[in-house]
C-alpha positions as CSV (number, residue, x, y, z in Angstrom):
1,M,0.0,0.0,0.0
2,L,1.4,3.4,-0.9
3,R,1.8,5.7,2.0
4,F,1.7,9.5,1.5
5,V,3.9,11.6,3.8
6,L,3.2,15.3,4.3
7,A,5.3,16.3,7.2
8,A,6.9,19.4,8.7
9,L,9.7,18.3,10.9
10,V,12.7,19.9,12.4
11,L,14.4,16.5,12.6
12,L,13.5,13.7,10.2
13,T,12.4,10.6,12.0
14,T,13.7,7.0,11.5
15,P,16.9,7.8,9.6
16,T,18.5,5.0,7.6
17,R,22.2,5.1,8.3
18,L,25.0,4.7,5.8
19,Q,22.8,4.2,2.7
20,A,22.0,7.9,2.5
21,Q,25.7,8.7,2.3
22,E,26.4,6.7,-0.8
23,K,28.1,8.6,-3.5
24,S,26.6,9.3,-6.9
25,P,27.0,6.4,-9.3
26,C,28.0,9.0,-12.0
27,Q,30.7,11.6,-12.3
28,F,30.8,14.4,-14.8
29,G,32.6,13.6,-18.0
30,Q,33.0,9.9,-17.2
31,V,30.8,8.5,-19.9
32,S,31.7,5.2,-21.5
33,V,30.4,3.1,-24.4
34,D,28.7,0.7,-21.9
35,D,26.6,3.6,-20.6
36,F,24.7,3.7,-23.9
37,R,23.8,0.0,-23.9
38,P,20.6,0.1,-22.0
39,T,17.5,0.7,-24.2
40,S,15.2,0.6,-21.2
41,Y,15.4,0.5,-17.4
42,A,13.6,-1.8,-15.0
43,V,12.1,1.1,-13.0
44,D,10.0,2.0,-16.0
45,T,10.5,0.0,-19.2
46,G,8.4,2.4,-21.2
47,A,10.1,5.6,-20.1
48,A,11.3,8.0,-22.8
49,A,14.1,9.4,-20.7
50,V,15.7,8.3,-17.4
51,Y,17.7,10.3,-14.9
52,L,20.7,8.2,-14.1
53,A,21.8,10.6,-11.4
54,D,20.5,13.9,-9.9
55,V,22.8,15.2,-7.2
56,G,22.5,18.5,-5.3
57,K,24.4,20.2,-2.5
58,A,23.6,23.3,-0.5
59,S,26.1,24.9,1.9
60,Y,27.2,28.2,3.3
61,N,30.5,30.0,2.9
62,D,32.2,33.4,3.5
63,R,34.4,33.6,0.4
64,S,32.8,36.9,-0.8
65,G,33.1,38.7,2.5
66,D,29.4,38.1,3.1
67,L,27.8,34.9,4.1
68,E,26.4,33.3,1.0
69,L,24.4,30.1,0.2
70,E,26.0,28.0,-2.5
71,F,24.0,25.5,-4.4
72,T,25.5,23.0,-6.8
73,R,23.7,20.6,-9.0
74,Y,24.8,17.7,-11.3
75,T,22.4,15.8,-13.5
76,R,22.9,13.0,-16.0
77,I,20.0,11.9,-18.2
78,H,19.7,9.1,-20.8
79,I,17.4,10.2,-23.6
80,L,15.8,7.0,-24.9
81,H,13.1,8.1,-27.3
82,K,12.0,11.3,-29.1
83,N,9.3,11.8,-26.5
84,G,12.1,12.4,-24.0
85,Y,13.7,15.3,-25.8
86,D,12.0,17.8,-23.5
87,E,14.2,16.5,-20.7
88,A,17.2,18.1,-22.6
89,T,15.8,21.6,-22.0
90,F,16.9,23.1,-18.6
91,T,15.8,26.1,-16.5
92,I,17.8,27.5,-13.7
93,P,16.0,30.0,-11.3
94,L,17.9,33.0,-10.1
95,Y,17.0,35.7,-7.6
96,S,17.0,39.0,-9.7
97,G,18.1,41.3,-6.9
98,N,14.9,43.2,-6.5
99,A,15.6,43.6,-2.7
100,G,19.3,43.0,-2.6
101,K,22.3,41.4,-4.2
102,P,21.3,39.1,-7.1
103,D,22.1,35.4,-7.4
104,V,25.2,34.5,-9.4
105,L,25.4,31.5,-11.8
106,N,28.9,30.0,-12.0
107,D,30.7,27.0,-13.4
108,L,28.0,26.0,-15.8
109,K,29.0,22.9,-17.8
110,A,26.6,21.2,-20.2
111,V,27.6,18.4,-22.6
112,T,25.7,16.0,-24.9
113,Y,27.3,12.6,-25.5
114,N,26.5,10.3,-28.5
115,L,27.8,7.0,-29.6
116,E,29.2,7.3,-33.1
117,N,31.1,4.4,-34.8
118,G,31.8,2.8,-31.5
119,R,33.2,6.0,-30.0
120,V,31.8,8.5,-27.5
121,V,31.5,11.9,-29.1
122,A,30.9,15.0,-26.8
123,T,29.2,18.2,-27.9
124,K,29.4,21.1,-25.5
125,L,26.7,23.7,-25.0
126,D,27.4,27.1,-26.7
127,I,26.8,29.6,-23.9
128,K,25.5,32.1,-26.5
129,T,22.4,29.9,-26.8
130,I,21.5,30.6,-23.1
131,F,18.7,33.1,-22.7
132,T,17.1,34.8,-19.7
133,E,13.4,35.2,-18.9
134,K,11.7,37.2,-16.2
135,E,9.5,35.0,-14.1
136,D,8.0,37.5,-11.7
137,R,9.1,40.6,-9.8
138,E,11.8,38.7,-7.9
139,W,13.0,35.9,-10.1
140,V,14.4,35.2,-13.5
141,V,15.3,31.9,-15.1
142,K,18.2,30.9,-17.4
143,K,17.0,28.6,-20.1
144,F,18.9,26.5,-22.6
145,S,18.4,23.3,-24.7
146,M,21.2,20.8,-25.1
147,P,22.9,20.5,-28.5
148,A,23.0,17.4,-30.8
149,V,20.3,15.5,-28.9
150,K,18.9,12.4,-30.5
151,E,17.6,9.0,-29.5
152,G,20.2,7.3,-27.2
153,S,21.9,10.6,-26.2
154,I,23.3,11.1,-22.7
155,V,23.3,14.6,-21.4
156,E,25.1,16.0,-18.4
157,V,24.7,19.4,-16.8
158,S,26.3,20.9,-13.7
159,Y,26.3,24.4,-12.3
160,T,26.8,26.4,-9.1
161,R,24.4,29.1,-7.9
162,S,25.4,31.6,-5.2
163,G,22.7,33.5,-3.2
164,Y,23.0,36.3,-0.8
165,V,19.4,37.4,0.0
166,D,17.3,34.2,0.2
167,R,19.6,32.0,2.2
168,T,17.2,29.1,2.3
169,P,18.4,25.9,0.6
170,P,16.4,25.2,-2.6
171,S,13.8,22.5,-2.4
172,W,14.7,19.1,-3.9
173,D,12.4,16.9,-6.0
174,F,13.3,13.2,-5.8
175,Q,10.8,12.6,-8.5
176,G,9.7,14.1,-11.8
177,S,7.9,13.2,-14.9
178,C,10.7,10.7,-15.7
179,P,12.1,8.0,-13.4
180,R,15.2,8.6,-11.4
181,I,17.7,5.8,-10.7
182,W,19.6,7.8,-8.1
183,S,18.8,11.1,-6.5
184,G,20.8,12.6,-3.6
185,Y,20.8,15.9,-1.8
186,T,23.2,17.2,0.9
187,V,22.4,20.3,2.9
188,S,24.9,21.7,5.4
189,I,23.4,24.0,8.0
190,P,25.4,26.1,10.6
191,Q,23.9,26.2,14.0
192,W,23.1,29.9,13.5
193,Y,20.1,28.9,11.3
194,G,17.0,27.1,12.4
195,F,15.1,25.4,9.7
196,V,11.8,23.6,9.4
197,F,12.1,20.6,7.0
198,L,9.0,20.0,4.9
199,R,8.6,16.6,3.4
200,Q,6.0,15.0,1.2
201,G,5.6,11.9,-1.0
202,Y,4.7,8.3,-1.2
203,Y,8.2,6.8,-1.2
204,D,10.8,6.4,1.5
205,V,13.8,8.7,1.4
206,D,16.9,7.6,3.2
207,Y,18.2,10.2,5.7
208,D,21.4,10.5,7.7
209,S,23.3,13.4,9.4
210,K,26.6,14.2,11.0
211,E,28.0,17.2,12.8
212,R,31.3,18.9,12.3
213,V,33.0,22.2,13.2
214,A,33.7,24.9,10.6
215,N,35.2,28.4,10.8
216,F,33.4,31.5,9.3
217,A,34.6,35.1,9.0
218,F,31.7,37.6,9.2
219,N,30.6,41.1,10.1
220,Y,28.4,41.4,13.1
221,T,26.9,44.1,15.3
222,P,26.6,43.2,19.0
223,T,23.4,44.0,20.8
224,G,23.5,47.6,21.8
225,A,26.5,48.5,19.6
226,H,26.5,50.9,16.7
227,E,29.5,49.7,14.7
228,A,30.0,46.4,12.9
229,H,32.8,44.1,14.0
230,R,34.8,41.6,12.0
231,G,35.4,38.2,13.5
232,I,36.0,34.5,13.0
233,A,33.7,32.1,14.6
234,S,33.9,28.3,15.0
235,V,30.4,26.9,14.6
236,S,28.8,23.5,14.6
237,V,27.6,22.5,11.2
238,T,25.1,19.7,10.5
239,D,25.4,17.9,7.2
240,H,22.0,16.4,6.3
241,F,22.1,13.6,3.7
242,F,19.0,12.6,1.7
243,S,18.9,10.0,-1.1
244,A,16.4,7.9,-3.0
245,R,16.7,5.1,-5.6
246,N,14.7,3.8,-8.4
247,L,11.8,6.2,-8.0
248,P,9.2,6.0,-10.9
249,G,8.2,9.1,-12.8
250,L,4.9,10.7,-12.2
251,R,2.8,11.4,-15.3
252,D,0.0,13.9,-15.4
253,E,-3.3,12.0,-15.6
254,S,-7.0,12.8,-15.6
255,F,-8.4,14.6,-12.5
256,T,-5.1,15.9,-11.1
257,T,-4.7,19.3,-9.4
258,T,-0.9,19.4,-9.9
259,L,1.8,16.8,-9.7
260,R,3.6,19.2,-7.5
261,N,1.3,18.1,-4.6
262,H,2.4,14.5,-5.0
263,L,6.1,14.4,-5.9
264,C,8.5,12.9,-3.4
265,R,10.3,16.1,-2.3
266,V,11.9,18.0,0.6
267,E,11.9,21.7,1.1
268,F,13.1,24.1,3.8
269,Q,11.7,27.1,5.6
270,L,14.0,29.4,7.6
271,A,12.5,29.6,11.1
272,S,15.2,31.6,13.1
273,V,18.6,33.2,12.9
274,H,20.9,33.5,15.9
275,Y,24.4,35.0,15.1
276,P,27.1,35.1,17.7
277,N,26.8,38.0,20.3
278,S,23.3,38.9,18.9
279,D,19.7,38.2,19.9
280,E,17.8,35.4,18.2
281,H,15.7,36.7,15.3
282,R,12.5,34.7,14.6
283,I,11.9,34.5,10.8
284,L,8.9,32.1,10.8
285,S,6.1,34.5,11.8
286,T,2.5,33.8,12.9
287,W,-0.4,34.3,10.6
288,P,-1.4,37.6,12.2
289,Q,2.2,38.8,11.8
290,M,2.1,37.8,8.2
291,Q,-1.1,39.9,7.8
292,E,0.6,42.9,9.3
293,E,3.6,42.5,7.0
294,L,1.3,42.2,3.9
295,F,-0.6,45.3,4.9
296,R,2.6,47.3,5.0
297,D,3.4,46.1,1.4
298,A,2.7,48.8,-1.2
299,T,1.7,46.0,-3.7
300,F,-0.8,44.4,-1.4
301,G,-2.5,45.8,1.7
302,A,-1.1,49.3,2.1
303,P,-3.3,50.8,-0.7
304,L,-6.3,49.5,1.1
305,M,-5.5,51.6,4.2
306,E,-5.5,54.8,2.2
307,D,-8.5,57.1,1.8
308,N,-8.9,56.4,-1.9
309,V,-11.1,59.5,-2.4
310,F,-11.1,58.9,-6.2
311,L,-13.7,56.1,-5.5
312,E,-16.3,58.3,-3.7
313,D,-18.4,59.4,-6.7
314,V,-18.8,55.9,-8.3
315,I,-19.6,54.3,-4.9
316,K,-22.3,56.9,-4.2
317,Q,-23.9,56.2,-7.6
318,L,-23.7,52.4,-7.2
319,T,-25.1,52.2,-3.7
320,A,-27.6,55.1,-3.7
321,K,-30.7,52.9,-4.3
322,A,-29.4,49.7,-2.7
323,P,-31.8,48.6,0.1
324,N,-29.2,46.7,2.1
325,D,-25.5,45.8,2.3
326,T,-25.8,42.7,0.2
327,E,-27.3,44.7,-2.7
328,K,-24.5,47.3,-2.2
329,A,-21.9,44.5,-2.5
330,K,-23.6,43.1,-5.6
331,A,-23.8,46.5,-7.4
332,I,-20.1,47.1,-6.7
333,Y,-19.1,43.6,-7.8
334,R,-21.1,43.8,-11.1
335,W,-19.5,47.2,-11.8
336,V,-16.0,45.8,-11.4
337,Q,-16.9,42.8,-13.7
338,Q,-18.3,45.1,-16.4
339,H,-15.7,47.8,-16.3
340,M,-12.4,45.9,-15.7
341,T,-10.4,43.9,-18.2
342,C,-8.2,41.2,-16.7
343,T,-4.7,41.0,-18.2
344,G,-3.6,37.9,-16.2
345,Y,-4.8,35.8,-13.4
346,S,-1.7,34.6,-11.5
347,G,-0.1,36.3,-8.6
348,M,-1.3,37.8,-5.3
349,Y,0.6,41.1,-5.5
350,M,-0.4,44.2,-7.6
351,E,1.5,44.9,-10.7
352,A,-0.1,48.2,-11.4
353,P,1.5,51.4,-9.9
354,G,-1.6,51.9,-7.7
355,L,-5.4,51.4,-7.3
356,R,-6.1,54.7,-9.0
357,H,-4.3,53.5,-12.1
358,V,-6.3,50.3,-12.1
359,F,-9.5,52.3,-11.7
360,T,-8.9,54.8,-14.4
361,S,-7.3,52.5,-17.0
362,G,-10.0,49.8,-16.5
363,R,-7.2,47.1,-16.8
364,G,-5.2,45.0,-14.4
365,T,-4.1,41.6,-13.3
366,G,-6.4,39.5,-11.2
367,A,-4.7,40.8,-8.0
368,D,-5.0,44.4,-9.2
369,I,-8.8,44.0,-9.9
370,N,-9.6,42.1,-6.7
371,L,-7.7,44.5,-4.4
372,L,-9.6,47.4,-6.1
373,L,-12.8,45.5,-5.4
374,V,-11.8,45.2,-1.7
375,A,-11.1,49.0,-1.7
376,M,-14.5,49.8,-3.2
377,L,-16.4,47.6,-0.8
378,R,-14.6,49.2,2.1
379,K,-15.4,52.6,0.7
380,A,-19.0,51.7,0.7
381,G,-18.8,51.1,4.5
382,L,-18.7,47.3,4.3
383,E,-16.3,45.0,6.1
384,A,-14.0,43.6,3.4
385,W,-10.6,42.0,3.3
386,P,-8.3,40.2,0.8
387,L,-8.4,36.5,0.8
388,I,-5.2,34.7,-0.2
389,L,-5.3,31.3,-1.8
390,S,-3.2,28.8,-3.8
391,T,-4.6,27.7,-7.1
392,R,-4.9,24.0,-7.8
393,A,-2.1,24.2,-10.3
394,H,0.2,25.9,-7.8
395,G,-0.1,23.4,-5.0
396,K,-1.2,22.9,-1.5
397,T,-0.5,25.3,1.4
398,Y,0.8,24.4,4.8
399,E,-1.8,25.4,7.4
400,E,0.9,25.4,10.2
401,Y,3.3,27.7,8.5
402,P,2.6,31.2,7.1
403,L,4.7,31.0,3.9
404,H,4.1,33.7,1.3
405,R,5.4,31.7,-1.6
406,R,2.8,29.1,-1.1
407,F,0.0,31.5,-2.2
408,D,-0.5,32.8,-5.7
409,Y,-4.0,34.3,-5.8
410,V,-6.0,36.9,-4.0
411,T,-9.8,37.4,-4.0
412,A,-12.2,39.7,-2.1
413,W,-14.1,38.7,1.0
414,V,-17.0,40.8,2.3
415,Q,-19.5,40.5,5.1
416,A,-23.0,41.8,4.4
417,D,-26.2,41.5,6.4
418,G,-24.7,38.8,8.6
419,R,-23.4,36.6,5.7
420,E,-19.9,36.1,4.3
421,Y,-19.3,36.2,0.5
422,N,-16.1,35.3,-1.5
423,L,-15.8,37.3,-4.7
424,D,-13.5,37.2,-7.8
425,G,-14.1,40.3,-9.8
426,S,-11.6,39.4,-12.5
427,R,-13.9,36.7,-14.1
428,G,-16.7,38.4,-16.1
429,H,-19.2,35.5,-16.0
430,L,-18.7,34.5,-12.4
431,G,-21.8,34.8,-10.2
432,F,-21.9,36.8,-7.0
433,G,-20.6,34.6,-4.1
434,H,-18.9,32.1,-6.3
435,L,-15.2,31.3,-6.9
436,P,-13.6,29.6,-9.9
437,L,-13.0,25.9,-9.6
438,Y,-9.2,26.3,-9.7
439,L,-9.4,28.0,-6.3
440,Y,-10.9,25.0,-4.6
441,N,-7.6,23.7,-3.2
442,G,-8.1,23.4,0.5
443,H,-6.6,25.8,3.0
444,A,-6.7,29.6,2.4
445,R,-6.3,32.6,4.7
446,L,-8.4,35.7,5.2
447,M,-6.1,38.7,5.6
448,S,-8.1,40.4,8.4
449,P,-6.0,41.1,11.6
450,E,-6.5,37.6,13.1
451,A,-5.8,36.0,9.7
452,P,-8.3,33.1,10.2
453,A,-8.2,30.0,8.0
454,R,-10.7,29.4,5.3
455,Y,-11.2,26.1,3.4
456,F,-12.3,25.5,-0.1
457,N,-12.6,21.8,-0.9
458,A,-14.0,20.1,-4.0
459,D,-16.0,17.8,-1.7
460,T,-18.2,20.8,-0.8
461,L,-19.3,21.4,-4.4
462,H,-22.3,19.6,-5.9
463,E,-22.7,19.9,-9.7
464,N,-26.1,18.7,-11.0
465,L,-26.9,17.9,-14.6
466,V,-30.4,16.9,-15.7
467,T,-31.1,15.9,-19.3
468,A,-34.4,15.0,-20.8
469,V,-34.7,13.7,-24.4
470,R,-37.7,12.7,-26.6
471,M,-37.1,10.7,-29.8
472,N,-39.5,9.7,-32.5
473,V,-38.2,7.0,-34.8
474,A,-39.7,6.9,-38.3
475,A,-40.3,3.7,-40.2
476,N,-37.3,4.5,-42.5
477,G,-35.0,4.8,-39.4
478,N,-34.7,8.6,-39.4
479,V,-34.9,10.1,-35.9
480,K,-36.3,13.4,-34.8
481,G,-36.2,14.6,-31.2
482,T,-36.1,17.4,-28.6
483,Y,-33.3,17.8,-26.1
484,T,-33.5,19.7,-22.8
485,E,-30.7,20.1,-20.4
486,Q,-30.4,21.9,-17.1
487,E,-26.7,22.6,-16.5
488,G,-25.0,22.8,-13.2
489,Y,-23.5,26.1,-12.0
490,Y,-19.9,25.5,-13.2
491,R,-21.0,23.9,-16.5
492,S,-23.1,27.0,-17.0
493,L,-20.0,29.2,-16.3
494,H,-18.0,27.2,-18.9
495,L,-20.9,27.4,-21.4
496,R,-21.1,31.2,-21.0
497,D,-17.3,31.5,-21.5
498,D,-17.5,29.4,-24.7
499,V,-20.4,31.3,-26.2
500,A,-18.8,34.6,-25.4
501,S,-15.6,33.6,-27.1
502,Q,-16.9,31.5,-30.0
503,G,-20.6,32.5,-30.5
504,Q,-23.8,30.4,-30.5
505,D,-23.1,29.0,-34.1
506,A,-19.9,27.4,-32.9
507,F,-21.7,26.0,-29.9
508,R,-24.5,24.6,-32.1
509,Q,-21.9,22.9,-34.3
510,R,-20.2,21.4,-31.3
511,L,-23.6,20.0,-30.1
512,A,-24.0,18.3,-33.5
513,R,-20.6,16.7,-33.2
514,I,-21.4,15.4,-29.8
515,L,-24.8,14.0,-30.9
516,G,-23.0,12.2,-33.7
517,N,-24.6,10.3,-36.6
518,D,-24.4,13.5,-38.8
519,A,-27.0,15.1,-36.6
520,T,-28.4,18.5,-37.3
521,V,-29.4,20.9,-34.6
522,S,-32.1,23.6,-34.8
523,N,-34.2,25.9,-32.7
524,L,-31.4,26.3,-30.1
525,Q,-32.4,28.3,-27.0
526,L,-30.0,29.1,-24.2
527,I,-32.1,30.2,-21.2
528,N,-30.5,32.3,-18.5
529,L,-27.4,32.8,-20.6
530,D,-27.0,36.4,-19.4
531,S,-28.1,35.7,-15.8
532,I,-24.8,34.9,-14.3
533,D,-26.3,33.9,-10.9
534,A,-28.6,31.3,-12.5
535,P,-27.8,28.0,-14.2
536,V,-28.2,27.8,-18.0
537,A,-30.8,25.6,-19.7
538,E,-30.4,24.3,-23.2
539,N,-33.4,23.5,-25.5
540,F,-33.0,22.4,-29.1
541,D,-34.4,20.1,-31.7
542,F,-32.2,17.5,-33.5
543,E,-32.5,14.8,-36.2
544,W,-30.3,12.3,-37.9
545,E,-30.8,9.9,-40.8
546,H,-31.4,6.2,-41.0
547,N,-29.1,3.9,-39.0
548,G,-29.8,0.3,-39.9
549,D,-29.7,-2.5,-42.4
550,G,-33.3,-2.4,-43.7
551,S,-34.7,-5.1,-41.4
552,R,-33.2,-3.7,-38.2
553,L,-32.6,-0.3,-36.7
554,Y,-29.9,0.4,-34.2
555,L,-30.2,3.3,-31.7
556,H,-28.2,4.7,-28.9
557,P,-30.7,5.1,-26.0
558,I,-28.3,7.8,-24.6
559,V,-27.9,10.9,-26.7
560,G,-25.1,13.4,-26.1
561,Q,-24.1,12.3,-22.7
562,V,-22.5,8.9,-23.6
563,Q,-19.3,8.1,-21.7
564,V,-17.3,7.1,-24.7
565,R,-14.0,6.4,-23.0
566,N,-12.6,5.6,-19.6
567,P,-10.7,8.7,-18.3
568,F,-8.5,6.4,-16.3
569,T,-6.2,4.6,-18.7
570,A,-3.2,3.9,-16.5
571,M,-3.1,0.4,-15.0
572,E,-2.0,1.9,-11.6
573,R,-1.9,5.4,-10.1
574,R,0.4,6.5,-7.4
575,Y,-1.4,9.7,-6.3
576,P,-5.1,10.6,-5.6
577,V,-7.8,11.2,-8.1
578,E,-8.9,14.8,-7.6
579,M,-12.2,15.7,-9.3
580,S,-13.3,19.3,-9.4
581,Y,-16.6,18.7,-7.7
582,M,-19.1,15.9,-6.8
583,D,-20.9,15.2,-10.0
584,N,-24.6,14.2,-10.1
585,E,-26.0,13.4,-13.5
586,T,-29.5,12.3,-14.4
587,Y,-30.6,11.3,-18.0
588,I,-34.1,10.5,-19.0
589,A,-35.2,9.5,-22.5
590,S,-38.5,8.6,-24.1
591,I,-38.2,6.7,-27.4
592,L,-41.2,6.2,-29.6
593,I,-40.7,3.3,-32.0
594,P,-42.4,3.2,-35.4
595,P,-45.3,0.9,-36.2
596,G,-44.3,-2.4,-37.7
597,Y,-41.2,-2.7,-35.5
598,V,-40.6,-4.7,-32.3
599,V,-37.8,-4.4,-29.8
600,E,-35.4,-7.2,-30.4
601,G,-32.6,-6.3,-28.0
602,V,-32.4,-3.9,-25.0
603,P,-29.5,-3.1,-22.7
604,A,-29.9,-5.0,-19.4
605,P,-30.4,-3.0,-16.2
606,A,-27.3,-2.1,-14.1
607,N,-26.8,-1.0,-10.6
608,I,-23.1,-0.4,-9.7
609,T,-21.9,1.1,-6.4
610,L,-18.4,1.8,-5.2
611,P,-17.5,0.8,-1.6
612,D,-18.9,3.2,1.1
613,G,-21.3,4.5,-1.5
614,A,-18.6,6.9,-2.9
615,A,-20.3,6.7,-6.3
616,T,-23.3,5.0,-7.8
617,F,-24.3,4.2,-11.4
618,R,-27.8,3.1,-12.3
619,Y,-29.2,2.1,-15.7
620,Q,-32.9,1.3,-16.2
621,L,-34.8,0.6,-19.4
622,R,-38.4,-0.5,-19.7
623,Q,-40.9,-0.8,-22.6
624,D,-44.6,0.1,-22.5
625,G,-46.1,-0.7,-25.9
626,N,-44.3,1.3,-28.6
627,L,-42.7,3.6,-26.0
628,V,-39.2,2.8,-24.5
629,Q,-38.2,4.7,-21.5
630,V,-34.6,5.0,-20.3
631,R,-33.3,6.4,-17.0
632,V,-29.6,6.7,-16.2
633,M,-28.1,8.2,-13.0
634,L,-24.5,8.8,-12.0
635,N,-23.9,10.2,-8.6
636,F,-20.6,10.9,-6.7
637,N,-20.6,11.5,-3.0
638,R,-16.9,12.3,-2.9
639,A,-14.6,14.3,-5.2
640,V,-11.3,12.8,-4.1
641,F,-10.2,9.1,-4.2
642,S,-7.0,7.7,-2.8
643,P,-4.5,5.7,-4.8
644,E,-5.7,2.5,-3.1
645,E,-9.2,3.2,-4.5
646,Y,-8.0,3.9,-8.1
647,E,-8.4,0.3,-9.4
648,G,-12.0,0.2,-8.2
649,L,-12.7,3.6,-9.8
650,R,-11.1,2.5,-13.1
651,R,-13.3,-0.7,-13.2
652,F,-16.3,1.4,-12.3
653,F,-15.8,3.6,-15.4
654,D,-15.1,0.6,-17.5
655,L,-18.5,-0.8,-16.7
656,I,-20.1,2.6,-17.4
657,V,-18.4,2.9,-20.8
658,N,-19.4,-0.6,-21.8
659,K,-23.0,-0.2,-20.6
660,E,-23.6,3.2,-22.3
661,A,-22.2,1.8,-25.6
662,E,-25.0,-0.8,-25.8
663,L,-27.6,-0.3,-28.5
664,L,-31.4,-0.6,-28.6
665,V,-32.2,-3.0,-31.5
666,L,-35.5,-2.7,-33.4
667,R,-36.6,-5.5,-35.8
668,K,-39.0,-5.0,-38.6
669,Q,-41.9,-7.5,-38.4
670,S,-42.4,-9.8,-41.4
């Protein structure tokens, strides 16, 4: 049974001695003809590329006259197939120096090895092909692709990165999309620094540690002194050794938030600093302290504490006729939706030079728009605060530790008439009090002074879909029918987005493709399309031509909603299935068969239930004279399933696919 570990530990428990201190099986430049012989590896015989070694080391030194963190990395990858070529593209993150001295990249070596005529031929990377991209306001990345890569190539990359501002050792992934034969990480920490170790994953990682004494020269200012002193200190250093072997790759599969949540990895959070002759400085703050810090930030909370007089006129207009606080909040929310254009959704800090700029330009990032929304709600006299979250693609947050980098999104929270509402003004078709699905990722924090926790879980969302179909089958086999569907809230949101971007004609054509059999769609009506707080209903007529061999007609009892394939194709899964919501679907059809035909074959009834009632599928069909009635229900009572439940869930969908593929057979009487 796979065991998932998500732990925040100062000391890692149950260390495995000696094994964790094994040296890497590969050394840079030592590539032989024998290294090319494997065409597959036992850890994953179908892998397109395999990491033979991935080795990292993080330590501190005083070579520059200032204490710096030095991180070195060495990687060797065997590219087996063309699908593995992406592994020959590398990115190296560097702090850009926004708040201090930037990171420095040194000793970059990158070589591709190929076997040609029985000889190992090396091709070095041309440094002119390396380019730099800005990632956000604090980080850039160096990117490059290895030269002369082909099937069978071995690539090696090593580099050193020196940092001066963020002295936290980089996190380390023991897993990735490709399997890793050997992965090791050494972190050397002087006793001045107290770290929390954050571990997650489904596989054991060997751990060992040892202590030694090292000398550091540094500048320090004693408590109460005004001048810096230069000194040399002997300090205890703990070397932490982590290693893992033969870890399979994790591939992105259906119903996954992000693989980042499930990789076997270790990361570090600086908790305290205690230099000689100085007081201990706590780095890891509390949630209220984090809130205070964010409200001093000019790109987050500080603009909300200003008077923002430029908002007065529009707020008076919007709230003049509102009978209560809820209607005030709705009027402001709708104004923001209608007057603001979102230029990008990621990030929780403002990119605009101020709220006035966002207001007057009518443009901004999601953070710009939602912080403006908070300011407008506050200007109307409502209690409103920012709410910070991590999107599903960004990963989970740690409830115990207030870490800024774990959050990547901000929305607005408001209290009105005794109720709380969460609002995202950056999405034009999102109803009042709703949030996008990608924000349902567990723990979040309200940035009011106490910074209380909030939770957004997929298991709290119910999405209902009700479909009713009437079909009349003519004697020649042609079918005419009516189709009515009541969408759930989030399906309605997606439909509105689709129609807004593509138009109703494109939507009508897509319906015809879904119905199949060269169907034509007419008289399409989309009810409540412009009412963003209500679900959309679809009504339309459809028809398709004869489907039979003269003596028999073959019909799909289920129209449009057929489960044509199993979304779970992998034979096993090493991380949870994470659906976006609990899905409840009901399909009802009435089929009028033509005179002169009898029902020769009908799908048998089915009633399938997962253990603990986690999901249920029911299929019922009955005949009353020339009328055949079909009722199909699929209900989920959970949105998340563990890896141990995967096989049962896969078989469950296999049965659904097979059942919904069955045909109704009509035979012409002699």
